[in-house]
N, C-alpha and C positions, 0 to 999 in steps of 0.2 A: 795509237789507231786503232790497232788488232786486239789487245786486249779489250778496248772496248767494246766492239762486234762482239767478242767472246763471253764476256758477260750480259750484253743486249739477249743474245739468244742461248743464253742456260736462266735467266729469268725469264719462270714462266708471266710475270703480271704483265711484261708487255706482249705479249703473244696476245691476254683477254683482253689486253687495253684496245690493241687493235682488232680484234674480234666485235667488240663495244662499237669502235667506232665506223665497222664496215656496215653493219648491224642500225644504227643511226643513220646514217648514208642512204642507208635504201628504204630505210623507214621512210624518209626526208622525200626521197623519186617518188614512192609511192602516194606518198600524201599531196604531194607540188601536181602530179598526174593529174588524181582525182578530183584534186580542185579545181583544176584548168579545165577537164573536160564536165563538172558538173556547175562550176561558174556560169557559163554561156549560158546552160540548158535552166540553170534556176534562174539567170536575169531575164531569159524572155517569159518563162512562166509569172514571174512577176510584172513583166511589162506588158501580155497578156489579160492579165488581172485587172492592171491597172487600166488597161482600154477599155475593158468592157464596165466597167464602174464607172 
């Protein structure tokens, strides 16, 4: 087990993959937050337009 962790720490590809995974998770959180905030507003706009017509 000790050899495994030494190989993981010495291999730079694992660190890069972890960084990309963290960036992807952050982007997903921002997108989900934006969609949830804008989704209700867009729904209200469409309802207003539909009621006006």
